[in-house]
C-alpha positions in Angstrom: -41.3 -20.5 -0.5 -42.1 -16.5 -0.7 -39.3 -14.9 -2.6 -37.5 -12.1 -1.1 -38.7 -8.9 -1.5 -35.4 -7.7 -3.6 -33.7 -11.1 -5.2 -30.3 -11.6 -4.4 -27.4 -9.8 -5.5 -29.5 -6.9 -6.3 -29.3 -3.4 -4.0 -32.5 -1.1 -2.8 -31.5 1.4 -5.3 -30.4 0.2 -8.9 -29.9 2.8 -12.2 -31.9 1.7 -14.9 -30.0 3.4 -17.9 -31.6 4.4 -21.3 -29.3 3.7 -24.3 -29.0 4.5 -28.3 -27.8 1.1 -28.2 -27.7 -0.8 -25.3 -26.1 -3.2 -26.9 -22.8 -1.1 -27.8 -23.0 0.1 -24.2 -23.2 -2.7 -22.6 -19.6 -3.4 -24.5 -18.3 -0.3 -23.7 -19.3 -1.0 -20.2 -17.5 -4.1 -19.7 -14.0 -3.0 -21.3 -14.1 0.7 -19.2 -16.0 -0.3 -15.8 -14.6 -4.0 -16.3 -18.7 -4.6 -16.1 -19.8 -8.8 -16.4 -22.4 -9.3 -18.2 -26.0 -10.6 -16.3 -28.2 -11.4 -19.1 -30.2 -9.8 -21.9 -33.9 -9.9 -23.0 -34.0 -8.8 -27.2 -37.4 -7.7 -28.3 -38.2 -9.4 -31.9 -37.0 -6.1 -33.7 -33.7 -6.7 -31.9 -33.3 -4.1 -29.8 -32.6 -4.5 -26.3 -36.1 -4.7 -23.6 -33.9 -5.5 -20.6 -30.3 -5.8 -19.9 -28.7 -6.4 -16.5 -24.2 -5.7 -15.8 -22.7 -5.9 -12.8 -20.2 -3.3 -11.7 -18.1 -3.7 -8.5 -20.9 -5.0 -6.4 -24.0 -3.6 -8.2 -26.5 -4.2 -10.4 -27.2 -1.8 -13.7 -30.1 -2.3 -15.7 -30.1 -1.4 -19.6 -32.7 -0.7 -22.4 -32.9 0.6 -26.0 -34.0 3.6 -26.9 -37.7 3.2 -27.3 -39.8 6.7 -28.7 -42.6 4.6 -29.0 -42.8 3.8 -24.9 -40.9 7.8 -24.1 -38.0 6.0 -23.3 -35.0 8.4 -24.7 -31.6 8.3 -23.5 -29.6 11.2 -22.6 -28.1 12.8 -26.3 -32.1 12.6 -27.6 -32.9 14.4 -24.5 -29.5 16.9 -24.9 -27.6 15.3 -21.6 -28.4 14.1 -18.4 -29.5 15.6 -15.0 -28.2 12.7 -13.5 -25.0 11.3 -12.3 -24.0 7.7 -11.2 -21.3 7.6 -8.9 -19.0 4.9 -8.4 -16.4 3.9 -5.7 -13.7 2.0 -7.1 -10.2 0.5 -5.4 -8.1 2.7 -7.8 -9.9 5.8 -9.5 -7.0 7.1 -11.5 -6.5 4.0 -13.3 -10.2 3.1 -13.7 -10.8 6.4 -15.5 -7.8 5.6 -17.6 -9.0 2.3 -18.6 -12.4 4.4 -19.1 -10.9 7.1 -21.3 -8.8 4.5 -23.3 -12.5 2.8 -24.2 -13.9 6.3 -25.5 -15.2 8.2 -22.4 -14.8 11.4 -21.9 -13.2 13.7 -18.5 -15.6 16.2 -17.4 -14.0 17.0 -14.5 -10.3 15.5 -13.6 -9.0 13.0 -10.5 -8.0 15.0 -8.2 -8.2 14.5 -4.4 -10.9 15.9 -3.0 -12.0 18.4 0.8 -14.5 15.1 1.7 -11.9 12.6 1.8 -11.9 10.8 -1.4 -9.9 10.6 -4.5 -12.6 11.9 -6.9 -13.1 12.4 -10.8 -16.0 12.8 -13.3 -16.8 10.9 -16.6 -19.2 10.9 -19.8 -20.0 7.8 -21.5 -20.4 7.4 -25.6 -24.0 7.1 -24.3 -24.0 10.6 -22.6 -24.4 9.0 -19.0 -22.5 11.4 -16.6 -20.4 8.8 -13.7 -18.6 10.0 -10.8 -15.6 7.9 -9.6 -13.8 7.8 -6.1 -11.8 6.4 -4.5 -12.4 7.1 -0.4 -8.7 7.7 1.0 -9.7 9.3 4.6 -12.3 9.9 7.4 -13.3 13.8 7.3 -16.0 14.6 9.9 -18.7 17.0 9.1 -17.1 20.4 10.9 -13.7 19.6 8.6 -15.5 19.6 5.8 -17.7 22.6 6.2 -14.2 24.1 7.4 -13.0 23.5 3.9 -15.7 24.4 1.9 -16.0 27.8 3.1 -12.0 28.4 1.9 -12.6 27.5 -1.3 -12.7 29.9 -4.3 -15.9 30.5 -6.7 -14.8 28.4 -9.3 -13.7 25.5 -6.6 -17.1 24.9 -5.5 -18.6 24.7 -9.0 -17.2 22.2 -10.3 -17.4 20.1 -6.9 
C-alpha cells in the first residue's frame, strides 16, 4: 500500500525552526506553549538534526544551528522577517504563560479590527509569534472601513 503524500498528523505547511540550542527550545515550547515532544534525532556530536513538537493541532519541526550546512537561527542572522501565527482558546492566558517562561511581548494583546484578540511575542531563540483568539467575524467591507479610520501609529503595529 502506498503511503499518504502528507503523513498522518501533518499539514501542508509546517514551520521548521533553526534554533541555537534546539533542546532548550523544545523545553521552552513545552513550558510556554504547552507543546508536546513528538521525537528528536540527535547527531553524533549531540546537536539535534531533527525534532518535532506538537502545538495545538499542528507540528513544528526544529533543528540546531549548523553553520557548516548554512543553518542559522534568527539570533545569528540578527533577526527574523518571519512571524508564525497561532490561534489559541485564550490569548491572554497563553501570552502570560509564554512571558513567564521567557518570551518577550513585542505587541500587547488587544482586540483588533479584523475580529481577533491579538498580540505578538518573541521567544528566547529569536523567533516571532503572533497569537490570537478569534472573537467575531468581520466582513471585508467592515475591515476596509476600520483600516481607513486607523491612525498611522496603529497601522504600523497591525
